[in-house]
C-alpha positions, 0 to 999 in steps of 0.5 A: 459523521465528520465532526471536524468539518462540521465544526470547522463550518460552525467556527467560519459561520461566526465570521470572526476569523478570515475563512481562507486562514482558518480553513484545515486549522482545525485538528483532533485533540492528541490528549483527550483531556483537552477536548476532542478538537482544538483550533490553534490560534497562532497562525491567524495572528498575522492576518487579525492583528491579535494574539493567539489568546485574545482570538480564542477568547474572542471566538469563544465569546461568540459561540452562544449557540452551540451546535447539537454535537458540541457539549462546551467550548473552552479557550486556553492558552491561544487554543479553542478546544471543542468537547463533543457530546460524548453520548450522543457521538457515541450512539451516532458512530456505534449505530453506523458502524454496527449497521454496515455488518461484519463486511463492509460493503465497497462504496458505490461506484464513483465512475473513475479508473485507477491503473495501478502497476506493481510487483513486475516480476522478471521472468526466469529469475527468482521471486526475491525479497526485493519484490516485497514492497512493491507487491504488498504496496501496490496489492493494498493500494489495489483493494483500497481503491476498489473499496472506495468504489474505483475501478481498480486495474491490478498490472504485473508489467513482467520484466520478460524482455531483454538480452538476459534471455539470450544468455539464459537460452545459451546456458540452457542449450549448453548446460541444460538437461531435463525439465527445467525449475526456477531453481534450475533456471536460476543455476543456468543463469548463474553459470553463464556469467561465471562462464562469460567471464572466462570466455567472452564469446558466450556474450556474442552467442547471447545476442545471437539468440536474443535476436533469434527471440525477436525474429520469432525462431521456432526453437527459442521461442518455445524454450522462451515460452516455457521459461515464462510458463514455469516462472509464472506457475512458481510466482502465483503460488506466492501471490496466492498466499499473499492474497495478490490478484492481477488483472493484466500480465502485459509485460515488456514483450507485450509492447514491441509492436506498440512502440513505433507510433510514439517514435513517429509522434514524437518525430512529428512534434519535432521532440526527437534529436540525434546525439551520438547516433542515438536518438533522445529528448533533450530535457536540460531546461527541466533539469534532467538528463535526456530521455533516451528513446532509440539506441545508435543501433536503433534498438528501443529502450525502457523509456521507449517501452514505458511510453508505449505503455502508458498510451496503451493504458490510456486507451484501453482503461481511460485511467484517472490515475495511472500508479507505478508502484516502483523502487525509488532508484527509478525516480529519474525515469519516471520523471523523464517519461512523464515529462515527454508525454507533457511535452507531447502534449497530452493532458493526462500525463498529470494523472501518471504517478510514480509511487516510489518505495525504499529497499527491503533486505533481510536481517544478516542477508547480505547484498543480493545479486541474481547474477551471483545467485546470493538472493533471498527468495521470498517464498523462503521467507515467507516459509520461515515466518509460518514455520517460526509461527508454528513453533510459537503456537505449539509452545503457547497454545498446543491445542489449538484448532486449524493450528497450521491454517492459523500459522499460515495466516499469522506467518505470511501476515508478519511478513506483509505488515513488515513491509507496510507498516513504516512510510514507503519511502523508508528502507526496510531491513526484515527482522523475524523476532521483531515481525512475529512479535505478538506484543510489538506494533506487528501483524501478529499483534493486530490479529491477536487483537482481533482474535481477542474481540472474537473471543469476548463475542464468543462468550455474549452476544449484545442485545437490544438498545445501547445504553450510551451513557456507559461509553463516555469515559476517556478511554472508551470514548478514545475508542469511539472517536477512532472508530469514527475516523475509519473512512476518513483514514483509508481516503487518506491513505488512497490520496497520499498512495501510502498504506502505512496510514491505514496500518498506523491506524489499525495499531493505534485502534488495536492498542486502544482497544486493548487499554479498554479491554484491560481498564473495564470489565466486558462481561460483568453483572452490570447487564447496561454496561456488559451490552454497551461494551459488548457492542463497542467490541463488536464495532471495534472487531468489524473495523479491525477485520476490514482495515486488516483485509485491506493491508492483506492480512487475514483475520484468524478467530483464535490464536 
């Protein structure tokens, strides 16, 4: 039940405050001792020409017919504080959560489609730590939207085109020996750049080989396709460990034959202008540099491909939202592309959204460069996290069953949570020590709390009726309130394209449960109290489990 909404509707029904100014003011109280929700009356002063204290007092005086969920109302220093009927709310919330079972079913389809472009790895280049944020933010949003009833289309827009492939082919045919791997391809790419510094003719050779790819030369195409196979085979292993799935791997090369209609439409609508031999869409009146569509040699660019890509996705999926989970360095690029779509007269341009994020580096990792070979491969980060977790388990719980499987779940979860725990726009410096802290605000802490709930429930199972009178003290009722806000939290995370909103909620829920666990004996001689607290533990366990799965974390039952 949306207690905030029905309380707001009750306040507005009194007709004492202006509806427009009252909507959105009601908030949940930070300190439960000051009520469950409150209306700060300060923003109403100007419209009502009264002090906040007088407004709160007047509202309180008019509330003689409280709805069933409100126990009492108090006016305190310009705040109107509402105290809910704790017993009734506990009964309603617990029955709702428990009725959904251990795995919450996704919402019924809302008939809407969201395309989510994420990860977008480069062919023949390492899957490195810099890809982490795009991969897990997009992967989490994919799960969140599916849970909310959307037809979510996960798209890996592969970086599979460009002159770098001519460079790689040059190196491959000059120095490549035997069967290639991702590591050997990286070595060849690095060697090309070192050799090209001494011999510039290698760059001419690289352009020649890329032209052969464009012309579908048999030898060039065979090697190029082999590079793609090796890359996808390697990265799929990492995706499987992260729990990441895609519905499409259509990358840049896929749009080679789909750009001309876009160029033709831009010409028809008089949006293209020549500039030093190139063709541009001028955007200076919108505060942006021109969007370059064709180079002076007639070659297409990223913007041309992304325009063709947007049209393809609209025609193929008829999306309601088209999200691009791409680093903030591409802010201008996407603003230009979306503005060009708008100038072309396509109303759905407003449904294209850039979801930017900050950079990820690793503590002590230095600057990263594929050309120099200085990359921190994501698989190495994951393996290190798993190895460190396995060592912790050996020290603290050497007899743990399925220790290797548990170490994998915790280690991978630590890496994922490290990228999802803060606002996505923030830069992240990944630290193994911080990420693997079982007491901090980390993935292992969430997994430990889930395992703690499972441990309690393995000792006793709740049965029969719930005596909700046992669940009305402050610490316990804090949990009840938090359980009630799970669905709203998931919806807000989707609305803001921000999985960290859900990670923050889950940490708060875990901390609240652990405070409850320490302060209340769950397994006890008091049958009524034990049964009620077991039901509450089960509801917390189920909510943690479902929320953690939406942020790509596995939920071990023992740790």
